[in-house]
C-alpha positions in Angstrom: 137.8 55.2 -169.2 135.6 52.9 -171.0 136.4 49.5 -172.2 137.3 49.0 -176.0 135.3 47.0 -178.4 137.8 44.8 -178.5 138.3 44.3 -174.5 134.1 43.9 -174.9 134.4 41.3 -177.5 136.8 39.4 -175.2 135.1 39.9 -172.1 132.1 38.6 -174.1 133.9 35.6 -175.6 134.8 34.3 -172.4 131.3 34.4 -171.0 129.9 32.7 -174.1 132.9 30.0 -173.9 131.4 26.6 -174.9 129.2 28.6 -177.0 131.8 29.3 -179.9 130.2 26.7 -182.2 127.1 28.8 -182.3 128.9 32.4 -182.4 130.6 31.2 -185.5 128.0 30.2 -187.2 125.8 33.4 -186.3 129.0 35.7 -187.2 130.3 33.5 -190.1 133.7 33.6 -188.2 135.6 30.0 -187.9 135.6 28.7 -184.4 139.0 28.7 -184.7 139.4 32.4 -185.2 137.2 32.9 -182.4 139.4 30.7 -180.0 142.7 32.5 -181.1 140.8 35.8 -180.5 139.7 34.6 -177.2 142.7 32.8 -175.7 145.0 36.3 -177.2 146.6 33.9 -180.1 145.5 36.9 -182.5 147.3 39.7 -180.8 145.5 42.4 -183.5 142.1 40.6 -185.2 140.7 42.4 -188.1 138.5 44.9 -187.7 135.5 43.1 -189.4 135.7 40.1 -187.1 135.5 42.2 -183.8 133.2 44.8 -185.5 130.6 41.4 -186.4 131.6 39.9 -182.9 130.5 42.9 -181.0 127.1 43.8 -182.9 126.4 39.9 -182.4 127.1 40.1 -178.3 124.9 43.6 -178.6 122.2 42.6 -180.1 122.2 39.0 -178.3 122.6 41.3 -174.9 119.8 43.4 -176.1 117.5 40.5 -176.8 117.9 39.1 -173.6 117.5 42.6 -171.4 114.1 42.9 -173.5 
């Protein structure tokens, strides 16, 4: 079974710890919201936030791989 978008975002947030300010600026999601998602405090984050974060990490990872 493949991982969900939410699981992917959680994994990428952990890998990006220390760069959440940059992630927040690039995605226009507050750093506090990112912290809540990463910590699990936000049990059901909004679809738009998860989509923005997922797109950010996929685009960033594609640029690194290229």
